[in-house]
C-alpha positions in Angstrom: 0.1 -0.1 -0.2 1.5 3.3 -1.0 2.1 5.6 1.3 1.0 9.5 1.5 3.3 12.5 2.4 0.8 14.3 5.6 1.3 17.3 6.7 1.4 17.0 10.6 -0.2 19.9 12.8 0.4 20.8 16.2 -2.6 19.5 17.0 -2.2 16.1 15.6 0.4 15.0 17.3 -0.9 11.9 19.0 0.0 12.7 22.7 0.3 15.7 24.9 3.6 14.8 25.7 4.8 15.1 21.7 2.5 17.8 21.3 4.5 19.8 24.1 7.9 18.9 22.8 7.2 20.3 19.3 5.8 23.4 21.3 9.2 23.6 22.8 10.8 22.8 19.5 9.0 25.6 17.5 9.2 28.4 20.1 13.2 27.5 20.1 13.4 27.8 16.0 11.3 31.1 15.7 13.5 32.7 18.0 16.7 31.3 17.5 19.7 34.1 16.1 20.2 34.1 12.6 22.5 37.0 11.8 25.3 35.0 11.5 24.4 33.0 8.8 22.3 35.9 7.0 24.7 38.2 4.5 25.3 41.7 5.7 24.5 44.4 3.1 27.1 46.8 2.2 26.2 50.7 3.5 28.8 52.2 1.0 26.6 53.3 -1.9 24.1 54.7 0.7 26.8 56.8 2.4 28.1 58.2 -1.5 24.7 59.4 -2.5 24.2 61.1 0.8 27.4 62.8 0.4 26.4 64.0 -3.5 23.4 64.7 -2.0 24.5 67.3 0.6 27.4 68.8 -2.1 24.4 69.1 -4.3 22.4 71.2 -2.1 25.6 73.1 -0.7 25.7 74.3 -4.1 22.4 75.2 -4.5 22.8 77.1 -1.6 25.5 79.0 -2.7 24.6 80.5 -5.5 21.5 80.7 -4.1 22.5 82.8 -1.4 25.3 85.1 -3.7 22.6 86.0 -5.9 20.3 87.2 -3.3 22.4 88.7 -0.3 26.0 89.5 -2.5 27.0 93.0 -3.1 26.2 93.2 -6.9 29.4 94.8 -8.8 28.6 98.4 -9.9 28.5 98.0 -14.3 29.4 100.5 -16.7 26.0 102.2 -18.3 25.5 101.9 -21.4 27.3 104.3 -23.9 29.5 104.8 -21.1 33.4 103.9 -22.5 36.8 102.5 -20.8 39.7 101.3 -22.0 41.5 97.7 -21.3 44.5 96.6 -22.3 45.2 92.8 -23.1 49.0 92.0 -22.8 50.9 89.4 -24.9 50.4 85.7 -23.1 47.3 86.6 -21.3 45.0 83.9 -20.2 41.4 84.8 -20.4 41.6 84.4 -16.4 43.3 87.7 -15.8 41.6 89.2 -19.0 38.6 88.4 -17.3 39.5 89.6 -14.3 40.7 92.9 -15.7 37.2 93.1 -17.2 35.5 93.0 -14.0 37.8 95.7 -12.5 37.2 98.1 -15.7 33.1 97.1 -14.6 32.4 95.8 -17.4 31.2 92.2 -16.4 30.1 91.0 -12.8 32.2 88.0 -12.4 35.7 86.9 -14.2 34.0 83.2 -14.7 31.6 84.3 -16.5 34.6 85.3 -18.8 36.0 82.4 -18.9 32.8 80.5 -19.3 31.8 82.6 -22.6 35.7 81.7 -23.7 35.6 78.1 -23.4 31.9 77.9 -25.0 33.0 79.8 -28.0 36.3 77.6 -27.9 38.6 80.9 -28.1 41.3 80.3 -26.0 43.6 80.6 -28.7 42.3 83.4 -30.3 42.5 86.3 -28.0 44.4 89.2 -29.8 46.5 91.3 -27.6 45.9 95.3 -28.0 44.5 98.4 -26.2 40.7 97.9 -26.2 37.7 100.6 -26.2 34.7 98.9 -24.5 31.0 99.8 -23.8 28.7 99.8 -21.0 25.9 97.2 -21.5 28.0 95.2 -23.6 27.4 90.9 -23.3 29.6 89.0 -22.3 29.7 87.1 -25.5 29.8 90.7 -27.5 33.2 91.5 -25.5 34.6 87.8 -26.5 34.3 88.2 -30.2 35.9 92.1 -29.9 38.8 90.5 -28.9 38.7 88.0 -31.4 38.7 90.5 -33.9 41.2 92.8 -32.5 41.6 96.1 -31.2 41.0 97.7 -34.6 37.2 96.2 -34.2 36.7 98.9 -30.9 38.8 101.9 -32.4 37.3 105.1 -33.9 36.4 105.1 -37.4 38.1 108.6 -39.0 36.7 109.5 -43.0 38.9 111.8 -44.6 37.9 113.6 -47.7 39.9 114.6 -50.7 40.7 118.0 -49.8 41.0 118.6 -46.6 43.5 121.1 -44.9 45.5 120.2 -42.0 43.9 121.7 -39.6 40.3 120.6 -40.5 42.1 117.4 -40.8 43.1 118.1 -36.9 39.0 118.7 -36.3 38.0 115.3 -37.5 40.7 113.7 -35.4 39.4 115.4 -32.2 35.9 114.8 -33.6 36.6 111.4 -34.3 38.2 110.1 -31.0 36.0 112.0 -28.9 38.7 115.0 -27.5 40.6 112.3 -26.8 43.3 112.9 -29.3 42.5 117.1 -29.1 43.1 119.5 -32.4 46.2 121.2 -30.5 47.8 117.8 -30.1 47.3 116.9 -34.1 48.5 120.0 -34.9 51.6 119.7 -32.8 52.2 116.3 -34.0 52.1 117.4 -37.6 53.7 120.5 -37.4 57.2 119.5 -38.5 57.9 116.5 -41.8 61.5 116.3 -40.4 60.4 114.7 -37.1 59.1 111.8 -39.9 61.6 111.9 -42.5 63.9 109.4 -41.6 60.9 107.0 -41.8 59.3 108.4 -44.7 62.2 109.1 -47.5 59.0 111.3 -49.6 59.3 113.6 -46.9 62.9 114.7 -47.8 62.1 117.3 -49.6 59.5 118.9 -47.5 61.5 120.3 -44.7 61.2 121.5 -41.6 57.8 122.2 -43.2 54.6 120.9 -41.8 52.9 117.4 -43.0 50.0 119.2 -44.9 49.6 117.8 -48.2 50.6 114.3 -47.0 48.0 113.2 -44.3 46.6 111.0 -46.9 42.4 111.4 -47.4 41.0 107.9 -46.1 39.1 105.8 -43.7 41.1 105.0 -40.9 40.2 103.4 -37.6 42.0 104.8 -34.5 42.6 102.4 -31.6 42.7 103.8 -28.1 46.2 102.7 -27.9 47.0 105.5 -30.9 48.0 108.9 -30.0 48.4 111.8 -32.1 52.0 110.8 -33.5 50.4 107.4 -34.6 47.6 109.0 -36.4 49.9 111.3 -38.1 51.6 107.8 -39.2 48.8 105.8 -40.8 48.0 109.0 -42.6 51.8 108.9 -43.8 52.3 105.1 -44.4 49.2 105.1 -46.4 50.5 108.0 -48.7 53.4 105.9 -49.1 51.5 102.8 -50.2 49.4 104.5 -52.4 52.0 106.7 -54.1 54.3 103.6 -55.0 52.8 102.9 -57.8 53.2 106.9 -59.3 56.2 107.7 -61.0 57.6 111.9 -60.7 59.8 111.7 -63.3 57.4 114.0 -65.4 57.4 117.3 -62.6 61.4 116.1 -62.0 61.2 116.6 -65.8 60.1 120.5 -65.0 62.0 121.5 -63.1 59.8 119.8 -59.3 60.9 117.8 -56.5 58.3 115.6 -55.0 57.2 118.1 -51.9 56.6 120.6 -55.0 54.6 118.0 -57.3 52.4 117.5 -54.1 51.5 121.8 -53.8 50.9 121.6 -57.3 48.6 118.4 -57.0 47.1 120.6 -54.1 46.0 123.0 -56.4 44.8 120.9 -58.7 42.3 118.9 -56.3 40.8 122.3 -55.3 40.6 124.1 -58.6 39.4 121.0 -60.7 35.9 118.5 -60.3 36.0 115.0 -60.0 36.6 114.6 -63.9 39.9 112.4 -64.4 40.0 114.0 -67.7 39.2 117.4 -66.1 42.2 117.0 -63.9 45.2 116.3 -66.2 43.9 119.2 -67.9 43.5 121.8 -65.8 47.9 120.2 -64.6 48.3 120.8 -68.0 46.9 124.5 -67.9 49.4 125.1 -64.5 52.5 123.3 -66.2 52.1 125.8 -69.0 52.0 129.3 -67.0 54.8 127.9 -64.6 56.9 127.3 -68.3 55.4 130.5 -69.4 57.1 134.3 -69.8 54.7 135.6 -66.9 54.7 132.1 -64.5 52.0 132.8 -62.3 49.6 130.1 -61.2 46.5 132.8 -60.8 44.6 130.5 -58.7 42.2 131.8 -56.1 42.3 128.6 -54.0 46.0 129.5 -52.5 44.7 132.7 -51.3 41.6 130.7 -49.8 43.4 128.6 -47.4 45.2 131.7 -46.2 42.6 133.8 -45.7 40.6 130.3 -44.5 38.0 131.4 -46.8 36.5 132.6 -49.9 39.1 135.6 -50.4 38.3 138.9 -52.2 39.2 140.4 -55.4 42.0 142.4 -53.4 42.5 139.7 -51.3 43.6 137.7 -54.2 45.5 140.2 -56.0 47.4 141.6 -51.9 51.4 141.0 -51.7 51.1 138.2 -49.6 53.1 134.5 -49.5 50.0 132.6 -51.1 49.1 135.0 -53.7 49.8 133.5 -56.6 48.6 136.6 -58.8 51.7 138.9 -56.8 54.0 135.7 -56.6 55.6 133.5 -59.0 55.9 129.7 -59.1 53.8 127.7 -56.5 52.9 128.9 -52.9 55.4 127.9 -49.7 53.5 124.8 -49.2 50.2 122.8 -50.1 47.3 124.2 -49.5 45.5 120.6 -49.0 46.1 116.8 -48.7 45.0 116.0 -52.7 43.5 112.8 -54.1 45.5 110.2 -55.8 44.1 111.4 -58.6 45.2 114.7 -58.3 48.4 113.3 -57.6 48.5 110.8 -61.2 47.2 114.2 -63.2 50.4 116.6 -62.0 52.3 113.1 -62.9 50.4 112.6 -65.9 49.4 116.1 -67.2 47.1 116.7 -70.8 49.7 117.8 -73.0 47.7 120.9 -74.1 48.6 124.5 -75.2 45.5 126.1 -73.4 46.7 128.4 -70.4 42.9 129.3 -69.4 40.0 127.1 -67.5 36.6 128.6 -66.5 33.7 125.6 -64.7 30.1 126.8 -65.0 28.0 124.9 -62.9 24.4 124.8 -65.2 20.7 125.1 -63.8 20.6 121.5 -63.6 23.2 121.5 -61.4 26.3 119.9 -64.2 29.6 120.9 -64.3 30.7 122.1 -67.9 34.4 123.3 -68.1 36.1 125.5 -70.8 39.5 125.8 -71.9 41.1 128.2 -73.8 44.3 128.9 -75.3 44.5 133.0 -75.0 43.1 135.6 -72.8 40.3 136.5 -75.4 39.0 133.0 -75.9 38.5 133.0 -71.9 36.6 136.4 -71.8 34.4 135.2 -74.6 33.9 131.8 -72.4 32.5 133.6 -69.2 30.8 136.5 -71.4 28.7 133.4 -73.4 27.7 131.2 -69.8 27.8 133.7 -67.2 24.4 135.3 -67.3 22.9 131.4 -66.4 23.5 129.0 -63.9 24.2 128.9 -59.8 28.1 129.5 -60.2 31.3 130.0 -62.0 35.3 129.9 -61.3 37.2 130.6 -63.4 41.2 130.8 -64.0 
């Protein structure tokens, strides 16, 4: 007969003694200390997680407290400017500190973080910068990546300005940082720069009138008046290096005198290159005649600082080319490259006179004559109408 397993309970024990023995055994089993045989749990991960949590909470509390209770740095207001010099090899941290000291940013770390984000650590260009209040950290980083010229003052010099007018333009462009007096002083003696710029050798100790080349320049915070003068002289050398002064030299003019003649052509002609060359040809003819007077009103205008009267142009003064033969003592403005080219390669002509007439529609008409009679006839025929005229 097959045996069947049967679960025997406490109440099914056959005798009272058996039941009592079973009860004692069960009690001992239930109260037995099993800690020695149960595996212990490792609490190290829990400790690590707790430490991390504490660090995070501390960091959050720190930045919240710093933002709420720390004294915020006083930053420059929008429109205010400051000059900051970045030295060669200076670190992003050092630059950030300088920006904080100059009240451009609140925290140096903001700058270093932005440098990292833009991957600009190796692209920060040394130099002196002009920054403005209100610029973002990204704008500042990108300006330093672009170089000092990106923050400089822009100066545009049109053709035909005098040295005094150039000085005024420099002062205005730099907000008065470089004064008119400082620029005039820096440009007063050409001999100071002659070793650097050989084309000034024949200028002697005259001023740099005529050599302050018309162009657009960027003036950085590190530039003083002498540095700006050198910019203009360097530009003159660069622009004229392709010119040949053989023709004026063949007529007895040195380079300084050629520039002087070009400055008169600048003032006595219009923007038409052919007209410039024609005017230059007329002046060469006058200089070579038995009556070598240029008879230019522009030279006296330079002397008196305005449109001269008839008496003034005939006065016995150094710049009156009606009473003094040949060229005036100095150039009368900064000529354009086209006027310099006209003097170096003038039109070959027998004309001795020219007349400009501004028609009612604003167009400028030019009339050239070989004789005084033809010249006077041209004036008579065209002076009744139009807005204004100029004759020489």
